C-alpha positions in Angstrom: 30.4 13.1 44.8 27.2 15.3 44.9 27.4 15.3 41.0 27.0 11.5 40.8 23.2 11.5 41.2 22.9 14.0 38.5 24.9 11.9 36.1 22.7 8.8 36.8 19.5 10.8 36.3 20.8 12.4 33.1 21.9 8.9 31.9 18.4 7.4 32.7 16.7 10.3 30.9 18.8 9.8 27.8 18.0 6.0 27.7 14.3 6.7 28.1 14.3 9.3 25.3 16.3 7.0 23.0 13.9 4.2 23.5 10.9 6.4 22.7 12.7 7.7 19.5 13.1 4.0 18.3 9.6 2.9 19.2 7.6 1.9 16.1 4.9 4.2 14.9 1.3 3.3 15.4 0.2 1.9 11.9 -3.2 3.6 12.4 -1.6 7.1 12.8 -0.9 9.2 9.8 2.7 10.4 10.2 4.3 13.1 8.2 8.0 13.5 8.8 8.0 17.3 8.3 4.6 18.2 9.8 3.3 17.6 13.3 -0.2 16.5 13.5 -2.8 16.8 16.3 -4.5 13.7 17.6 -8.2 14.6 17.9 -9.7 11.3 18.9 -8.6 7.7 19.2 -10.6 4.8 20.4 -10.9 1.0 19.6 -12.6 1.7 16.2 -10.7 4.8 14.7 -8.1 7.4 14.8 -8.8 11.1 13.9 -5.9 13.4 13.2 -5.6 17.0 12.0 -2.8 18.6 10.0 -2.2 22.2 9.0 0.1 22.4 5.9 1.5 25.9 5.4 2.3 27.3 2.0 5.5 25.9 0.7 5.6 23.1 3.3 6.1 19.5 2.2 5.0 16.5 4.3 8.1 14.4 3.6 7.9 10.8 2.3 5.3 8.9 4.2 2.9 5.9 4.0 -0.9 5.8 4.3 -2.7 3.0 6.0 -5.7 1.4 4.2 -9.3 2.3 5.1 -8.6 6.0 5.5 -11.0 9.0 5.0 -9.7 12.6 4.4 -11.6 15.8 4.8 -10.3 19.1 3.5 -11.6 21.5 6.2 -9.8 24.2 4.1 -8.6 23.1 0.7 -5.8 24.4 -1.5 -3.3 23.6 -4.2 -1.2 20.5 -3.8 1.6 19.0 -5.7 1.6 15.2 -5.2 4.7 13.1 -5.8 5.3 9.4 -6.3 9.0 9.1 -6.9 10.0 11.4 -9.7 6.4 11.8 -11.0 4.6 15.0 -9.7 1.1 16.2 -10.4 -0.4 19.6 -9.2 -4.1 19.6 -8.3 -6.6 21.7 -6.4 -8.6 20.2 -3.4 -11.7 22.3 -2.7 -12.7 23.2 0.9 -15.1 20.5 2.1 -13.7 17.8 -0.2 -14.0 14.3 1.2 -12.2 11.2 -0.1 -11.7 7.5 0.8 -8.8 5.2 0.2 -9.3 1.5 0.8 -5.7 0.6 -0.1 -2.4 1.4 1.6 0.4 3.6 0.2 3.7 2.1 1.3 7.0 3.9 1.9 8.4 2.2 -1.2 6.1 4.4 -3.3 8.2 7.4 -2.3 5.0 9.4 -1.9 4.8 13.0 -0.5 2.7 16.1 -1.0 3.4 19.7 -0.7 1.2 22.8 -0.3 2.1 24.7 -3.5 -0.6 27.3 -3.0 -0.8 30.6 -1.1 -3.0 29.6 1.9 -2.7 27.0 4.6 -4.4 23.6 3.9 -6.4 22.2 6.9 -6.7 18.4 6.6 -8.4 15.8 8.8 -7.5 12.0 8.4 -9.8 9.4 9.8 -8.2 5.8 9.9 -10.4 2.8 10.7 -8.6 0.5 13.0 -9.6 -2.9 11.6 -8.0 -2.0 8.2 -5.0 -0.1 9.4 -4.0 -2.7 12.1 -3.7 -5.3 9.4 -1.6 -3.1 7.1 2.0 -4.2 6.6 4.8 -1.7 7.4 7.9 -1.2 5.3 
C-alpha cells in the first residue's frame, strides 16, 4: 500500500497539467505554435514579448491582436503566408511597424525566416485593444 500515495500524487499532477494545457491563451500575448517567446513586461496597459526566429524556422499558423507594435531588433528575410499566398520580403534592423486591426486564425497566417541569420523581434500589444479582440 506504500505505492498508493504515489499514484494519487501522479494522478493529481496529471489533472493539473491537463487543465493548464486546455486553458485559453491570453488574447494580448502573441503566440507562435512553433516558437517560444519571452515575456519581457506585462502590466495593466501593455504586453511586451520577444521572439528569436532562427533561419528556416516557421512560426506556425497564428493570430495577431489589434493595436500591436513590432520592432525588428535584428531584421532579416521573411516569407509571409496567408493561406496559399506567399510573399518574401526583407525587414531591416530597426524597422518599426503598427497594426490597428487583428489577424484571425481563419486567415491561415504564418511567417518563416527564409534568410541566413536569426531574426530578433519584439511585439508590444496595447491591452485596451487586444482585450476587446474576438478569438476564433
